[in-house]
Backbone bond lengths (Angstrom), bond angles and torsions (degrees), N, CA, C in turn:
res aa  C-N    CA-C-N  psi(-1)  N-CA   C-N-CA  omega(-1)  CA-C   N-CA-C  phi
1 M - - - 0.936 - - 1.274 96.51 -
2 K 1.137 107.63 82.92 1.309 71.64 168.45 1.408 106.82 157.14
3 R 1.237 139.63 21.55 1.427 126.65 178.51 1.407 104.74 -29.35
4 L 0.666 98.15 -19.85 1.248 139.40 -138.11 1.328 107.86 -22.22
5 L 0.921 101.33 144.49 1.316 128.11 -173.35 1.432 106.93 -63.48
6 L 0.824 130.02 143.76 1.338 133.60 -175.75 0.928 140.05 -97.79
7 L 0.679 31.49 52.59 1.345 140.35 -159.71 1.369 95.27 -106.15
8 L 0.817 119.37 -174.64 1.319 115.19 175.38 1.363 102.10 31.11
9 T 1.053 123.04 -16.46 1.365 132.93 -168.28 1.406 107.39 -11.84
10 I 0.964 110.68 -0.02 1.363 126.63 -166.02 1.398 107.36 3.72
11 G 0.893 129.23 21.27 1.351 139.35 157.42 1.444 120.73 85.58
12 L 1.266 118.02 64.69 1.460 116.62 177.10 1.524 109.14 -123.10
13 F 1.341 111.50 158.05 1.499 116.85 -179.75 1.530 106.75 -146.11
14 T 1.301 116.84 128.24 1.462 119.71 -179.95 1.500 110.53 -99.52
15 F 1.292 113.87 137.25 1.448 120.32 -177.99 1.526 109.93 -96.67
16 S 1.302 118.05 126.15 1.453 118.28 174.52 1.548 108.25 -153.41
17 C 1.294 115.18 129.02 1.469 118.45 177.39 1.509 108.09 -153.87
18 N 1.306 114.39 160.03 1.446 120.95 178.99 1.553 111.30 51.31
19 Q 1.323 114.51 46.65 1.458 119.31 -177.28 1.545 110.83 -68.93
20 K 1.290 114.31 143.92 1.462 119.23 177.26 1.522 109.04 -71.00
21 P 1.334 117.24 155.61 1.459 120.57 -178.48 1.530 113.74 -60.61
22 S 1.329 117.73 -21.12 1.465 119.62 -178.24 1.523 112.00 -80.94
23 Y 1.320 117.98 -0.27 1.467 120.46 177.72 1.508 110.79 -105.50
24 I 1.310 115.67 137.14 1.491 121.01 177.85 1.512 106.96 -113.04
25 S 1.318 115.89 134.80 1.474 122.28 177.67 1.513 110.42 -130.98
26 F 1.317 116.12 138.85 1.458 121.11 174.55 1.530 109.91 -157.88
27 G 1.300 116.95 165.87 1.441 120.04 179.50 1.554 109.41 -152.48
28 G 1.316 114.96 178.16 1.436 120.25 -178.94 1.495 111.48 179.20
29 F 1.320 115.87 -155.65 1.456 121.46 -179.16 1.527 111.52 -119.32
30 T 1.306 116.67 139.19 1.445 121.52 177.30 1.511 109.65 -160.55
31 Q 1.322 119.31 149.00 1.427 124.45 173.90 1.541 112.73 55.79
32 G 1.327 116.44 30.77 1.466 119.72 179.45 1.514 113.09 77.33
33 T 1.336 117.17 13.52 1.464 120.14 -179.71 1.495 108.30 -146.69
34 T 1.331 117.17 -164.08 1.453 121.78 -179.42 1.502 111.06 -109.86
35 Y 1.328 115.10 162.68 1.459 119.18 173.54 1.528 108.25 -139.72
36 S 1.344 114.63 155.93 1.470 120.76 174.16 1.498 109.24 -144.91
37 I 1.316 116.12 140.04 1.451 121.71 -176.41 1.529 109.58 -136.55
38 S 1.307 115.27 139.41 1.477 120.50 177.02 1.520 107.03 -140.71
39 Y 1.295 115.72 131.94 1.475 118.95 -178.97 1.534 110.80 -152.96
40 E 1.325 115.21 158.70 1.442 121.46 179.64 1.539 109.03 -88.07
41 S 1.318 115.73 134.75 1.468 121.02 178.40 1.540 107.58 -147.77
42 Q 1.282 116.89 102.96 1.466 118.97 -179.36 1.515 110.76 -62.99
43 E 1.329 117.53 -28.04 1.473 122.07 179.30 1.530 111.39 -87.63
44 M 1.356 116.00 -2.03 1.474 120.73 -178.89 1.523 112.63 55.74
45 I 1.336 115.98 46.18 1.446 121.60 178.11 1.528 110.24 -87.64
46 N 1.283 118.23 124.81 1.462 122.28 -179.33 1.516 109.80 -97.60
47 Y 1.323 116.25 118.17 1.463 122.20 -178.01 1.519 113.96 -99.73
48 Q 1.313 117.64 15.18 1.460 119.77 -173.24 1.511 113.43 -57.33
49 S 1.315 117.40 -46.07 1.473 120.83 -177.55 1.525 110.98 -63.27
50 E 1.325 116.20 -40.84 1.451 120.00 178.73 1.519 111.65 -67.73
51 I 1.313 117.99 -39.10 1.440 121.90 178.10 1.518 112.46 -65.98
52 E 1.325 115.31 -41.27 1.488 118.25 -179.90 1.521 110.33 -68.02
53 Y 1.348 117.07 -33.70 1.437 119.52 175.02 1.525 110.44 -64.91
54 L 1.307 116.59 -41.49 1.465 123.14 179.51 1.555 109.80 -63.14
55 L 1.301 116.73 -43.07 1.470 120.34 177.69 1.517 113.08 -65.68
56 A 1.319 116.50 -37.39 1.468 120.80 176.55 1.498 110.84 -64.02
57 K 1.338 116.78 -41.25 1.436 120.79 176.71 1.540 111.02 -64.03
58 F 1.340 116.23 -41.33 1.436 121.47 177.96 1.551 109.92 -58.28
59 D 1.329 115.38 -40.75 1.446 121.33 -178.55 1.527 111.91 -61.96
60 T 1.327 117.50 -35.97 1.445 120.74 -179.67 1.525 112.83 -72.13
61 S 1.322 116.09 -7.54 1.446 120.75 174.91 1.511 111.95 -98.44
62 L 1.331 118.28 -54.03 1.468 121.40 -165.53 1.514 116.36 -110.18
63 S 1.302 118.31 -3.11 1.482 117.98 -178.75 1.512 112.58 -79.59
64 T 1.313 115.14 120.99 1.483 120.51 176.13 1.500 110.78 -76.89
65 Y 1.314 118.56 -9.45 1.442 123.45 177.52 1.526 112.93 -91.61
66 N 1.328 115.87 -11.85 1.469 122.14 177.33 1.518 109.34 -90.74
67 P 1.312 118.11 112.89 1.503 119.74 -175.84 1.504 114.18 -64.61
68 H 1.350 116.80 -13.99 1.439 119.94 -176.47 1.551 111.88 -110.81
69 S 1.341 117.22 6.52 1.465 119.59 -178.05 1.524 111.36 -70.81
70 V 1.297 115.32 162.71 1.464 121.22 178.33 1.538 110.74 -61.95
71 I 1.337 116.21 -42.95 1.458 118.60 -176.78 1.538 110.48 -71.47
72 T 1.303 119.15 -32.12 1.452 121.62 174.57 1.518 111.62 -61.43
73 K 1.321 116.30 -43.83 1.456 121.24 178.24 1.495 111.13 -62.64
74 I 1.317 116.49 -36.41 1.496 120.62 177.31 1.529 109.57 -68.23
75 N 1.350 116.27 -44.14 1.464 118.31 -177.56 1.512 113.45 -64.17
76 F 1.337 116.23 -32.04 1.482 119.39 -179.18 1.525 111.36 -102.07
77 N 1.332 115.65 19.40 1.480 123.40 172.84 1.515 112.98 56.82
78 E 1.309 115.36 32.22 1.479 119.50 173.97 1.499 111.81 -88.31
79 S 1.343 116.12 -14.68 1.472 121.09 178.43 1.527 108.95 -161.92
80 N 1.307 115.82 154.88 1.470 118.90 173.89 1.526 110.96 -120.36
81 K 1.329 115.51 18.42 1.442 122.17 179.09 1.554 111.23 -90.55
82 T 1.322 115.52 132.64 1.451 119.77 176.38 1.533 109.38 -103.55
83 D 1.291 118.59 -174.56 1.473 123.52 174.47 1.512 108.97 -140.02
84 H 1.300 117.88 -176.15 1.463 121.46 -175.82 1.504 110.92 -59.00
85 Y 1.334 118.98 -45.96 1.445 121.61 -175.76 1.511 110.40 -61.21
86 I 1.357 116.30 -47.07 1.449 120.41 -179.42 1.514 112.44 -65.44
87 N 1.335 115.59 -37.46 1.455 119.01 179.01 1.535 111.69 -61.05
88 V 1.348 116.08 -40.14 1.463 119.72 178.50 1.514 110.45 -64.33
89 V 1.331 116.92 -44.41 1.473 121.63 -179.17 1.507 111.08 -66.17
90 L 1.317 118.10 -41.39 1.459 119.97 179.32 1.538 112.42 -64.27
91 T 1.310 115.13 -40.71 1.457 119.72 178.35 1.532 113.11 -63.31
92 K 1.345 115.53 -47.23 1.454 119.17 178.50 1.544 110.86 -67.87
93 S 1.297 116.69 -38.31 1.490 119.96 180.00 1.531 109.89 -62.39
94 K 1.289 118.69 -39.90 1.465 121.16 179.67 1.519 109.31 -65.90
95 E 1.313 116.69 -41.46 1.473 120.13 178.70 1.537 111.81 -60.29
96 V 1.348 116.35 -46.48 1.457 120.13 -178.29 1.514 111.04 -71.96
97 Y 1.336 117.78 -35.51 1.442 122.39 175.26 1.545 110.61 -55.45
98 E 1.274 116.18 -47.19 1.462 122.11 -177.03 1.520 111.70 -69.57
99 L 1.366 118.42 -40.18 1.400 120.53 -177.98 1.524 114.21 -76.73
100 T 1.345 115.68 -17.91 1.470 120.04 178.00 1.531 111.80 -105.24
101 N 1.298 117.07 12.54 1.471 122.67 177.79 1.540 110.23 55.48
102 G 1.323 114.47 40.69 1.487 119.11 174.56 1.501 116.06 86.92
103 A 1.335 118.57 2.70 1.461 120.57 178.57 1.555 111.37 -66.60
104 F 1.340 113.90 -31.49 1.489 118.32 176.58 1.501 106.63 -104.93
105 D 1.330 116.88 113.34 1.476 121.62 -174.13 1.533 108.70 -143.49
106 I 1.314 116.46 112.04 1.463 120.34 -176.14 1.531 112.48 -75.30
107 T 1.346 118.96 -3.63 1.456 119.73 173.92 1.532 111.17 -85.25
108 V 1.332 117.87 8.02 1.429 121.78 -178.08 1.526 111.35 -73.62
109 G 1.336 117.69 -4.51 1.457 122.98 -176.31 1.524 115.65 -47.70
110 P 1.315 120.58 -47.02 1.473 119.37 -179.73 1.526 112.65 -61.30
111 L 1.314 117.16 -34.12 1.447 120.60 177.80 1.521 111.60 -70.76
112 V 1.338 115.57 -40.90 1.435 120.62 178.93 1.540 108.75 -61.71
113 N 1.326 116.30 -42.95 1.453 120.69 176.76 1.539 112.10 -60.25
114 A 1.338 115.49 -48.30 1.432 119.92 -176.12 1.511 112.55 -61.20
115 W 1.302 116.48 -34.60 1.459 121.30 -178.87 1.567 112.14 -83.73
116 G 1.305 114.80 -3.50 1.492 118.47 173.21 1.515 114.35 92.58
117 F 1.335 118.05 18.43 1.457 119.24 -178.55 1.524 112.54 -116.34
118 G 1.332 117.95 14.01 1.456 120.21 -175.77 1.513 112.42 -117.36
119 F 1.316 115.41 -149.11 1.458 121.96 -176.91 1.525 113.92 -96.66
120 K 1.373 114.81 9.47 1.453 119.67 174.13 1.499 109.72 -125.03
121 N 1.339 117.27 166.95 1.444 120.83 -179.08 1.556 110.69 -71.98
122 K 1.336 114.74 148.20 1.422 121.46 179.17 1.540 111.97 -60.46
123 E 1.332 116.20 142.84 1.430 120.67 -179.44 1.521 110.22 -107.43
124 E 1.333 117.90 167.64 1.435 121.23 174.91 1.532 108.56 -78.05
125 I 1.351 115.75 117.46 1.450 119.30 -171.60 1.511 111.41 -92.30
126 T 1.321 115.89 129.35 1.461 122.26 170.34 1.535 107.57 -134.24
127 N 1.311 117.22 165.22 1.468 120.71 177.35 1.534 110.93 -57.23
128 A 1.333 115.42 -41.40 1.451 120.43 179.04 1.507 111.45 -63.55
129 K 1.353 116.43 -40.17 1.474 120.11 177.90 1.506 111.31 -62.28
130 V 1.298 118.11 -45.45 1.444 122.02 179.07 1.512 111.05 -61.77
131 D 1.305 116.65 -45.14 1.467 120.27 178.60 1.544 112.01 -60.43
132 S 1.312 116.77 -37.41 1.454 119.32 -179.56 1.508 111.69 -69.94
133 I 1.322 117.58 -36.50 1.453 120.86 177.15 1.519 112.37 -69.55
134 L 1.332 116.44 -37.13 1.467 120.28 -179.29 1.549 112.79 -59.25
135 E 1.341 115.45 -20.84 1.439 118.13 178.75 1.511 113.72 -62.97
136 F 1.338 117.54 -25.80 1.443 118.11 179.41 1.550 110.35 -121.89
137 V 1.322 114.56 37.15 1.484 122.06 172.59 1.522 105.63 -121.49
138 G 1.342 114.49 123.08 1.471 119.86 179.32 1.519 111.04 158.92
139 F 1.309 116.23 131.87 1.486 118.94 -176.63 1.523 111.57 -64.05
140 D 1.308 117.97 -20.63 1.482 121.16 -179.92 1.521 111.63 -78.92
141 L 1.307 117.32 -1.62 1.464 120.91 -177.58 1.527 113.08 -88.80
142 F 1.324 116.10 3.28 1.488 118.54 174.88 1.522 107.73 -151.45
143 S 1.322 114.86 161.43 1.440 121.99 178.09 1.528 107.95 -137.15
144 F 1.299 117.11 158.57 1.455 119.96 178.40 1.553 109.77 -146.14
145 E 1.316 114.10 141.83 1.448 121.05 -179.34 1.508 107.98 -168.10
146 N 1.349 115.02 140.50 1.474 120.54 177.25 1.526 112.59 53.30
147 S 1.318 116.04 43.30 1.477 123.72 176.55 1.531 112.47 61.54
148 V 1.317 115.66 30.10 1.466 121.12 173.92 1.524 108.99 -131.53
149 I 1.321 116.09 134.51 1.451 121.37 177.71 1.483 109.70 -113.09
150 L 1.336 116.42 136.96 1.477 121.68 -177.68 1.513 108.45 -123.46
151 K 1.301 117.84 126.86 1.445 122.21 179.54 1.560 109.38 -100.95
152 K 1.315 114.64 142.04 1.469 119.69 173.89 1.507 110.23 -83.74
153 D 1.347 116.01 -17.68 1.487 121.16 177.79 1.518 105.53 -142.16
154 P 1.326 117.51 126.61 1.467 122.12 -178.54 1.518 113.23 -61.12
155 R 1.332 116.82 -17.75 1.472 119.96 -177.58 1.541 111.85 -81.35
156 V 1.331 117.37 -7.76 1.463 122.34 179.58 1.548 108.10 -63.54
157 M 1.301 117.03 130.75 1.455 121.50 175.48 1.511 110.03 -128.88
158 L 1.328 115.11 145.93 1.467 120.93 -179.77 1.516 109.91 -102.14
159 D 1.316 115.91 128.78 1.437 122.24 174.50 1.531 107.55 -119.15
160 V 1.329 116.52 103.58 1.460 120.14 -175.52 1.520 112.35 -101.99
161 N 1.321 117.36 17.28 1.480 120.64 -177.13 1.501 111.81 -65.21
162 A 1.313 120.27 -18.45 1.456 121.61 179.80 1.498 113.19 -86.75
163 I 1.329 117.21 2.83 1.447 120.71 -178.48 1.528 113.07 -141.66
164 A 1.327 117.28 -27.61 1.484 120.27 -175.45 1.499 112.73 -66.51
165 Q 1.307 118.55 -35.10 1.486 119.19 -179.63 1.506 111.21 -65.02
166 G 1.342 115.65 -42.88 1.434 118.54 174.75 1.544 112.92 -61.10
167 Y 1.291 115.03 -40.97 1.465 119.79 178.09 1.539 111.19 -62.60
168 S 1.331 116.90 -38.82 1.470 119.59 178.95 1.542 110.70 -61.75
169 V 1.340 116.54 -33.22 1.457 118.64 174.64 1.514 111.20 -61.07
170 D 1.356 115.71 -45.07 1.463 119.88 178.71 1.512 111.76 -61.79
171 V 1.296 116.03 -39.35 1.482 120.71 -178.42 1.519 109.81 -61.69
172 V 1.336 117.47 -44.49 1.476 120.16 179.74 1.515 109.92 -69.46
173 A 1.347 117.94 -40.93 1.449 120.31 178.51 1.515 112.09 -61.54
174 N 1.359 115.84 -40.81 1.470 118.75 177.12 1.502 112.00 -63.65
175 F 1.320 116.66 -35.79 1.472 120.98 176.05 1.522 110.87 -60.35
176 L 1.342 115.69 -46.01 1.468 118.42 179.71 1.549 111.18 -62.74
177 E 1.285 116.08 -38.42 1.454 119.70 -178.76 1.537 110.15 -67.40
178 T 1.296 118.14 -31.89 1.481 119.31 176.70 1.527 110.03 -68.24
179 K 1.318 115.95 -20.00 1.483 120.24 177.53 1.516 112.51 -90.40
180 G 1.354 115.76 2.61 1.460 120.29 178.92 1.515 113.71 85.62
181 V 1.336 118.50 11.42 1.450 121.26 178.23 1.544 110.10 -74.65
182 T 1.328 116.41 128.65 1.448 121.50 -176.75 1.556 113.48 -115.32
183 N 1.325 116.23 -8.35 1.444 120.54 177.44 1.526 108.48 -132.25
184 Y 1.327 116.61 115.44 1.474 118.62 -175.99 1.511 111.49 -159.56
185 L 1.322 114.23 161.67 1.457 123.17 167.68 1.526 106.29 -136.94
186 V 1.331 115.28 123.58 1.473 121.94 176.88 1.522 106.98 -117.03
187 E 1.339 116.46 122.74 1.457 121.93 179.84 1.516 111.18 -129.87
188 I 1.313 116.91 128.47 1.454 122.12 176.86 1.528 108.26 -133.27
189 G 1.335 115.53 116.71 1.455 121.00 178.86 1.499 114.65 56.28
190 G 1.346 116.90 28.98 1.463 119.22 177.09 1.532 113.13 97.25
191 E 1.345 118.22 -15.61 1.444 121.15 175.29 1.538 107.76 -90.71
192 L 1.321 118.69 143.17 1.461 117.89 -173.23 1.530 112.26 -153.25
193 K 1.345 111.33 159.68 1.474 120.54 173.77 1.516 108.44 -134.53
194 T 1.349 115.44 140.23 1.436 121.16 179.03 1.532 110.77 -121.21
195 K 1.309 114.21 156.81 1.462 120.07 171.07 1.533 107.47 -149.07
196 G 1.290 115.56 140.31 1.461 118.87 179.43 1.501 114.77 65.47
197 L 1.316 115.91 -139.57 1.479 121.89 -174.47 1.493 111.19 -126.22
198 N 1.341 116.51 165.77 1.460 121.82 178.50 1.516 110.71 -85.44
199 S 1.322 117.01 -171.09 1.452 122.04 -172.42 1.546 112.56 -68.74
200 K 1.349 115.37 -13.04 1.474 119.26 177.13 1.523 110.64 -99.46
201 S 1.335 116.01 13.34 1.436 121.14 -177.95 1.508 113.25 59.21
202 K 1.333 115.86 35.91 1.445 123.05 178.29 1.515 109.81 -128.11
203 E 1.321 115.92 166.68 1.463 118.32 176.70 1.527 111.56 -62.93
204 W 1.316 116.84 148.52 1.453 121.13 178.01 1.523 109.43 -65.42
205 K 1.344 115.99 140.09 1.449 120.58 179.09 1.537 108.02 -106.47
206 I 1.335 115.46 128.71 1.471 121.42 -175.43 1.524 107.35 -123.14
207 G 1.325 116.02 129.09 1.442 121.94 177.72 1.516 112.92 -91.58
208 I 1.320 117.87 138.64 1.466 122.26 174.81 1.508 108.66 -111.88
209 D 1.295 119.01 124.42 1.453 123.25 -174.86 1.519 113.63 -72.97
210 K 1.312 114.40 152.16 1.485 119.29 170.27 1.525 107.88 -66.07
211 P 1.331 118.95 133.57 1.463 121.36 -175.54 1.526 114.06 -87.82
212 F 1.345 117.38 59.69 1.430 117.35 175.52 1.527 110.25 -104.68
213 D 1.328 115.99 156.25 1.475 121.30 -172.85 1.536 111.46 -55.23
214 N 1.323 113.52 135.35 1.465 122.21 175.04 1.509 113.44 64.31
215 N 1.325 117.43 26.16 1.453 120.87 173.17 1.533 107.36 -82.46
216 N 1.334 113.96 82.05 1.462 120.48 -166.61 1.532 113.62 -98.36
217 I 1.306 118.58 1.45 1.490 118.98 -179.17 1.522 107.82 -110.99
218 P 1.299 117.31 104.02 1.481 120.41 -177.44 1.536 111.35 -56.91
219 G 1.366 114.79 134.70 1.446 119.42 175.13 1.510 115.40 87.63
220 E 1.311 118.57 -10.09 1.482 120.92 -176.54 1.504 111.49 -78.52
221 N 1.358 116.16 -37.19 1.467 121.23 178.86 1.489 109.35 -129.85
222 L 1.324 115.77 94.26 1.463 121.52 -174.77 1.532 112.87 -91.09
223 Q 1.299 114.40 140.39 1.453 122.14 171.11 1.502 114.41 -91.60
224 A 1.349 113.43 -36.89 1.498 118.43 -177.99 1.502 109.16 -160.72
225 I 1.341 115.35 167.01 1.451 123.13 176.29 1.511 108.40 -128.22
226 V 1.302 115.89 134.12 1.453 122.05 -179.43 1.562 109.66 -113.41
227 K 1.311 115.04 137.08 1.473 119.15 170.48 1.505 109.60 -94.53
228 L 1.327 114.78 129.19 1.480 117.40 -170.42 1.519 110.96 -137.61
229 S 1.321 116.49 140.55 1.466 122.28 173.79 1.519 107.89 -154.51
230 N 1.319 115.91 133.23 1.457 122.31 179.51 1.522 113.24 59.75
231 K 1.327 116.39 31.61 1.428 122.99 179.36 1.541 110.67 -140.82
232 S 1.314 115.84 164.26 1.461 122.74 175.43 1.512 110.14 -113.79
233 L 1.303 115.99 154.18 1.476 121.68 -178.84 1.520 110.81 -141.18
234 A 1.314 115.21 137.90 1.479 121.22 173.94 1.524 108.23 -141.83
235 T 1.325 114.54 148.29 1.453 120.96 178.40 1.524 109.10 -128.77
236 S 1.332 116.55 138.15 1.452 121.13 173.61 1.504 108.28 -125.97
237 G 1.347 116.35 140.69 1.457 120.07 -179.79 1.489 111.35 -157.93
238 N 1.300 115.32 165.95 1.486 121.95 -177.22 1.532 113.67 -106.30
239 Y 1.308 116.54 12.17 1.461 119.53 -172.86 1.521 113.73 -92.24
240 R 1.299 119.30 -6.42 1.470 121.58 179.12 1.504 111.65 -110.93
241 K 1.309 119.58 -39.14 1.437 120.69 -175.91 1.524 109.64 -112.53
242 F 1.313 116.05 103.21 1.462 121.64 179.09 1.505 107.81 -165.11
243 Y 1.332 116.02 172.77 1.471 119.77 171.53 1.522 106.53 -147.83
244 E 1.334 114.92 160.14 1.453 120.62 177.90 1.526 110.69 -116.80
245 R 1.317 114.58 139.10 1.451 120.88 177.03 1.527 110.11 -142.29
246 D 1.295 116.83 127.92 1.462 119.64 -177.54 1.480 113.98 54.17
247 G 1.344 115.60 36.63 1.461 121.15 178.01 1.510 114.78 77.72
248 I 1.323 118.17 6.35 1.459 121.42 179.47 1.501 109.12 -111.82
249 K 1.367 114.33 134.75 1.461 120.54 179.77 1.518 109.39 -92.33
250 Y 1.356 116.53 127.57 1.449 122.13 178.84 1.525 108.76 -113.42
251 S 1.331 116.12 115.98 1.448 121.28 -179.10 1.521 111.31 -86.94
252 H 1.367 115.94 162.64 1.452 120.13 -177.43 1.530 112.77 -79.18
253 T 1.350 118.76 -10.03 1.441 122.10 179.66 1.511 109.10 -82.92
254 I 1.306 116.65 111.52 1.475 122.34 -177.19 1.523 109.27 -103.53
255 N 1.313 114.52 131.68 1.454 119.86 175.10 1.521 109.04 -79.57
256 P 1.354 118.77 114.56 1.473 120.12 -175.01 1.532 113.80 -67.47
257 K 1.333 116.12 -13.51 1.475 117.59 179.17 1.515 112.19 -87.93
258 T 1.338 116.53 -38.15 1.470 117.94 -179.18 1.525 112.24 -95.14
259 G 1.307 116.72 -23.47 1.466 121.20 -178.75 1.529 113.86 85.49
260 Y 1.326 116.97 4.11 1.449 120.34 -177.38 1.549 112.39 -117.60
261 P 1.319 117.12 155.48 1.485 118.99 174.32 1.514 111.14 -59.31
262 V 1.337 115.52 146.52 1.469 118.71 -179.97 1.505 109.55 -71.34
263 T 1.356 116.30 152.09 1.461 120.70 -176.70 1.525 112.43 -132.92
264 H 1.342 117.44 18.52 1.475 119.46 -176.19 1.515 109.59 -82.83
265 S 1.331 116.20 -175.53 1.461 123.23 -171.34 1.539 113.38 -84.52
266 L 1.312 119.24 -9.53 1.439 121.06 -177.78 1.515 110.08 -71.79
267 L 1.333 116.03 124.79 1.466 120.89 -175.27 1.529 112.24 -99.11
268 S 1.320 117.20 -36.40 1.469 119.89 175.94 1.510 110.66 -155.49
269 A 1.323 113.69 152.46 1.451 120.22 179.51 1.565 107.81 -131.32
270 T 1.280 116.54 120.33 1.460 123.80 177.22 1.520 109.19 -106.96
271 V 1.303 117.35 127.04 1.444 122.60 -175.09 1.556 109.64 -123.08
272 I 1.300 115.03 134.23 1.463 122.87 173.48 1.518 108.31 -110.25
273 A 1.319 116.48 130.09 1.461 122.03 179.97 1.523 109.09 -147.50
274 N 1.323 115.61 174.67 1.478 117.77 179.89 1.507 113.22 -68.55
275 D 1.359 116.46 -35.33 1.453 119.70 178.32 1.517 108.67 -126.05
276 C 1.324 115.00 158.54 1.478 118.12 -174.15 1.512 112.75 -78.87
277 I 1.309 118.96 -25.25 1.454 120.79 178.32 1.538 109.27 -62.02
278 T 1.329 115.54 -38.83 1.471 120.43 178.50 1.519 111.58 -72.15
279 A 1.337 117.15 -43.32 1.469 121.14 179.04 1.540 110.80 -60.93
280 D 1.311 116.20 -42.08 1.462 121.87 -177.66 1.532 110.63 -64.98
281 A 1.340 117.10 -46.51 1.446 120.39 -178.66 1.505 113.46 -64.09
282 Y 1.338 116.74 -42.23 1.455 118.70 -178.27 1.551 111.96 -74.13
283 A 1.310 117.53 -31.92 1.465 119.77 175.55 1.531 110.06 -57.76
284 T 1.330 116.34 -42.92 1.458 121.63 176.73 1.529 110.94 -66.63
285 A 1.321 116.91 -48.51 1.478 120.62 -177.50 1.540 110.54 -59.76
286 F 1.311 115.93 -41.48 1.470 119.07 -178.91 1.552 111.84 -63.30
287 M 1.339 116.23 -33.66 1.433 119.97 177.67 1.549 110.75 -67.82
288 V 1.284 117.10 -30.67 1.451 120.82 177.02 1.508 110.51 -75.17
289 I 1.316 116.98 -41.87 1.449 121.89 -173.12 1.517 112.56 -69.62
290 G 1.337 115.73 -39.88 1.474 119.30 -176.62 1.530 110.24 99.85
291 L 1.321 115.84 162.42 1.464 123.56 -167.27 1.529 114.09 -54.93
292 D 1.336 118.00 -58.20 1.470 118.18 -169.66 1.542 111.61 -65.88
293 D 1.313 117.52 -47.46 1.455 119.91 -177.98 1.547 110.98 -69.37
294 A 1.339 116.19 -33.21 1.460 120.12 178.60 1.518 109.93 -66.99
295 F 1.321 117.46 -40.86 1.454 119.20 179.48 1.517 112.14 -66.22
296 K 1.318 117.53 -39.86 1.446 122.32 177.62 1.530 110.83 -61.49
297 L 1.346 115.87 -42.83 1.451 119.80 -178.92 1.520 109.69 -68.54
298 A 1.311 118.30 -42.99 1.471 122.52 -178.25 1.539 110.07 -58.91
299 E 1.328 116.69 -37.73 1.453 119.83 179.07 1.548 112.03 -67.88
300 K 1.315 116.48 -28.22 1.478 120.74 -177.96 1.527 112.56 -82.77
301 L 1.338 116.71 -30.88 1.451 120.78 -172.29 1.524 110.15 -74.08
302 C 1.314 117.70 140.12 1.457 123.11 176.46 1.509 109.77 -77.41
303 D 1.345 114.94 142.42 1.483 121.66 174.27 1.533 112.85 60.73
304 I 1.328 117.59 26.85 1.467 122.90 178.51 1.527 108.77 -124.76
305 E 1.336 116.68 129.92 1.469 121.88 170.47 1.497 107.37 -124.72
306 A 1.332 116.75 151.27 1.468 119.63 -176.07 1.508 112.46 -142.90
307 Y 1.322 113.84 148.87 1.459 121.68 177.48 1.534 107.43 -132.17
308 F 1.325 115.09 118.15 1.459 120.54 -175.54 1.532 111.11 -110.66
309 I 1.300 116.14 137.87 1.459 122.40 173.27 1.529 106.15 -115.96
310 Y 1.320 116.56 127.23 1.452 120.01 179.81 1.535 110.75 -138.05
311 S 1.269 117.20 168.32 1.467 122.11 177.58 1.523 109.57 -104.92
312 D 1.317 116.54 134.54 1.463 120.17 178.50 1.536 109.94 -84.57
313 E 1.341 115.53 -173.54 1.468 119.08 -176.24 1.502 112.94 -64.65
314 N 1.374 117.47 -17.03 1.456 121.30 179.97 1.534 110.97 -99.87
315 G 1.332 117.20 3.73 1.453 120.51 179.09 1.528 114.92 83.75
316 A 1.335 115.11 5.95 1.483 119.46 -178.98 1.567 108.57 -84.63
317 Y 1.337 114.26 150.30 1.462 119.85 177.87 1.520 109.31 -72.82
318 Q 1.347 114.55 136.90 1.449 122.14 174.86 1.502 108.08 -133.66
319 E 1.325 117.94 158.34 1.473 121.98 -177.05 1.525 110.50 -126.16
320 K 1.324 115.05 151.77 1.434 121.31 172.98 1.533 107.29 -143.41
321 L 1.320 116.57 126.95 1.460 121.62 -172.82 1.523 111.62 -129.06
322 T 1.320 116.29 145.39 1.434 120.12 169.30 1.517 109.09 -69.96
323 P 1.325 119.99 154.27 1.477 121.84 -172.72 1.527 115.23 -52.12
324 A 1.332 117.48 -48.85 1.482 118.36 -177.28 1.512 111.76 -66.60
325 M 1.320 117.16 -29.56 1.490 120.02 177.72 1.510 110.55 -64.47
326 Q 1.294 118.78 -33.38 1.450 122.00 -177.54 1.558 110.73 -63.29
327 E 1.285 117.05 -24.24 1.469 121.84 -175.86 1.527 111.22 -82.55
328 I 1.322 119.09 -20.04 1.454 119.94 -172.66 1.528 113.13 -115.94
329 I 1.341 116.76 1.93 1.454 120.14 -173.70 1.520 109.51 -112.92
330 K 1.313 115.40 144.29 1.464 121.91 179.37 1.518 106.35 -127.87
331 K 1.308 117.02 124.51 1.449 121.73 178.94 1.517 110.40 -77.07
332 V 1.382 116.05 136.36 1.435 120.56 177.09 1.496 109.20 -88.51
333 K 1.320 117.41 127.76 1.468 122.03 -179.03 1.489 110.59 -85.63
């Protein structure tokens, strides 16, 4: 869900003020969204140009909006060769697909496109149209090994927007660690990874937005604040990317089993994990699964904590948190 745009922004806001001179902060645009980075550097070395080059290279691999990217060539059957970035995403995607019983499925791309949330124009949706697309949606319709991907049906397309953005956070974070950086926050489109402490020698504070329709300004209307260190966080929700037709709201989260946008009461899912690729994927999967099953799964998964916001029968916001999440989150009144 989520190339998302940031889009997807899924609504996070990082707090930083009165930074010490040893911290460097900068931001910009990438992957159709914004990014912000803050890290400690006693030598005051600015890595912005190197990081932007790294993100541009990442884009040539995994962006479905880049007509010359590796994944675009795979989708349009111009090549069956993958690269390191795609291999990592495919491996993690298969893992999450299996653990979520197919709720997370990167072959959902044709459905995302048909509903008007992908890299192609929206189509006229009918039950027959959805059924015809479902014929070439399914993780078992392709295989990959030794940097080669093989499709059982040429119409199979990969949409990695629900996981690639989180992975790009990890890529930048890994770059900083190779430079010896031990205190940082890397945020791209609302997905983020932290290590160490902020400029005040405290845990990083992350805001989670209230999930109401068209809440498009991150940090302006917060639901909660999370204290984070040495962890990654991602949020997925249906309150920013949707459209209405004939009085019906269609969200960008598509259930790969039914072929239709989800309609349950879960408004947003925030996931904390060791790496952002994992947090990103499960945040999307939880939005597909729905509140009760998502909460049960989150409790079973190792190194995963989750915070769910949902609407009750009266339309009021309610929360459900895994035990460890309750210790690090503060609700905004």
